[in-house]
N, C-alpha and C positions, 0 to 999 in steps of 0.2 A: 282183424288182421287180414290182409289180402296177400295171397301167394299166387305166383304165376310162373310159368316156365317159358323161357324164350327159346325159340327154335335154334338148334345148333349149339346151344351152350351146355346141354346135358345136365344142367343144374337148376335149382330153384333160385329165383331172385326175389328180393323183397325190399320194400322201403316203407318205413313208418316214420312219420315226422309229426311231432307235436310241439308247438311253440308255447309252452307254459310260461317261460320267463318273458318272452316277447309280449304275450297277452297281459301278464301282470304288470309289466313296465308301462304299457299303454294305459291300463286302468289307473296306475299310480299317477302318471302324468296328468290324466284327466282330473283326478281328485285334487292335485296340486293347483291346476288351473281354476277349478271351481272355488277352492279355498281362497286363492288370490283375488278372484272376482268378488267373493263375499266380503273379504277384508277391505277391499277398495271401496265398498259401499258403506262401510261403517264410519260413524262420526269419530272425532278425536276422543270424545268421552267414552264411547262404546269400546274403542280400541284399548284405552287405558283400563277400563273395567275388566275387559277380557284378559288383558295381560296380568292384572292383579289376581284374578281368579286362577289363572294358570300357575302363578307363583305360589299361591296358597296351596294348590293341589300338589305341587312339587315339594313344598315344605312338609306337607303331611306325609308324603311318601318317604322322604328322607328321614323324618323323625321315626316312622315305623321301622325302617331298615336299621337305624341306629339303635333302637330299642331291642330289636331282635338280635343285633350284634352284641349288645350289652348283656342280654339274657342268655347268651350261649358261651360255652367254653370252646376255645380253638385249640385243638390238641394235634400235635404232630403225629401224622399217621406213618409210622415206620414201615409198614407194609407198602404203602404207596411210594414212599421215598426209595425203597429198595427196587420196586418195579420200575420207577422212573430212571434210576441209576442203570439198571440192566438194559432198559430200552434205549437209553442214551448211548451206551457203549455199542449196542447193535446198530443204532441209527448212524453212528460215525462210520462203522464198517460198511453199511449200505451206501452211504454217501461216497465213500472211496470207490466202491465197486461201480456205482452208476455215475461217477464224476459229478456229484452235486455239491454245492456250497452248503455248509451246515453251521448253525449256531445253536449251542445248548446253553441254557441259562436258567437260574432260579432266582426268585426274589424273597424266599422264605416261606411263601404261601403257595406259589405256583411254580411249576416247572414247565419250560417251553423248549420244544425242539423245532427249529425253523430250517426248512430245506428250500433252496432256490436254485433255479436253472433256467436256461432259455428253452429247453425241450425236455419234457418228462415222459419217457416212453417205456411202458412195461409190455414186452411182447415175448414171443417164444425164445428169443435169444437172451432174455433177462435171466440171470442165475436164480435158481429156486430159492436160495438163501435170501436174496434181496426181496423177492416176492413175499416170503414169510415174514420178514422184518417189517415191511410196509403194512401187511395185514395186521400184525401185532400192534403197531403204532396206532392204526385206525381203531382197532378193537379196544385198546386200553386207554386212549385219550378221552378226557372229558369233553373237549371241544376240538374240532378240526376245521381250520380255515384254509381255503384255497382261493387265491386271488392273483390277478396280474399286478406287477409292480414295475412300471417302466417296461423294459424289454424282457423281464423275467417272470416266471411263474413261481409263486411262493406258496408253500404248504407249511402251515404251522400247527403243531400238535400241542395242546395245552393240558396239563395235568394238575389237579388240585392235590396239594401235598398235606392238607390239614383236614380234619373232620370237625364238625361243629356238633356239640352235644348241649342240650339244655342244662342250665345251672339248676341245682336243686334247691 
């Protein structure tokens, strides 16, 4: 870290910039180009053999996942459902405070809270209650997705409402 003081500002200025995503995206693009080049050099028979091999691997993974699923009991987790219900109520309150669009839904196994807006700003003017609700959503969600969708920023919190226990 480098700190320096500019004359006349009376304060310390700093800038740290690391482009981890940019570097990873470049590396990914290079891998894709190399793979496309490798595949272009394969004969039709080699391509078919490779595709067959990939299908066999995928089938094996699917069979293992299905077996794990059959060997487990899926039990409704009342504690998680209660937590999701409370967080949903709070999220609706936060959406109103911050003028966010919100969708709350469940499908029986997962609960989802989806927030969307064109600008999501948490600053000193943000009510403390909204900050606390956002922190609780992040802390309690099993997954948090943040992504652009058209002109909107979408934040989706996903909650697993079941627990899996091995069958005896």
